[in-house]
N, C-alpha and C positions, 0 to 999 in steps of 0.2 A: 378428465385428463388435464394436467397442469402444464403451463408453458415450459418448453424445453424438453418435454418427454417425447419419445418417439411417436411419430404420426400426429403430433400436435399441430393445430392450425395456427398457432401463435408464433411470432418471431421471438426467439429467445436470445438475450444478450447476457453473457457472463460479465458482470460489471467489474470483476477483479481484473479482467484482461483489458478493460477500457481505462483504468486509472492512469496509466502512463502512456496512453495512445497519443499519436500525433494526428493533427487535423490540418489539412491544407485546403484553402479556398481559392478557386480560380474563376474570375469573372470572364464573361464572354459577351460579344455582341455580333450577331449575324444579320446581314441585310436580307430582307425578304424579296423574292422575285416579284411578288404581287402584294400590295398593301393589304393588311388584315384589319377589319373593323371589330374592336372589342369594346363593348359598353359605350358606343358612340365615339370612341377615340380611334383614329386611324393609325395603325402601327406599321412603320416602315422597316423596323428592325426587331429582332428577337434578342432579348437580354436575359441573362441568367447567371447562375453560379454552379460550378461543379465542386462537389465536396469529396475530398479524398481522406479516408480514415486509414491509418496504419496502426494495427494492433500489436501488442507486445510479442505475440507469437509469429509475427511477420505477415499475417494476413492483411491484405489491402482490399478495401471496399470503396466503391464510388457511388455517388448519388447526384441528383440534379435538383436545383431549386429554380423554378421559373414560373411565370404566370401561365 
């Protein structure tokens, strides 16, 4: 079965609809109630980026980038 076919386990993107898509990036920082140790570093805040994609057909998709 090829990507994009019905019941495919792959995520399919029609790159024609992405050519003129808009992308917005929103950074955020949230204070943690309790510090978190990651690889020996004490984290007091969680930082990341929210990704918003707006496709030609009006579809809006969101994703997150964070450690």
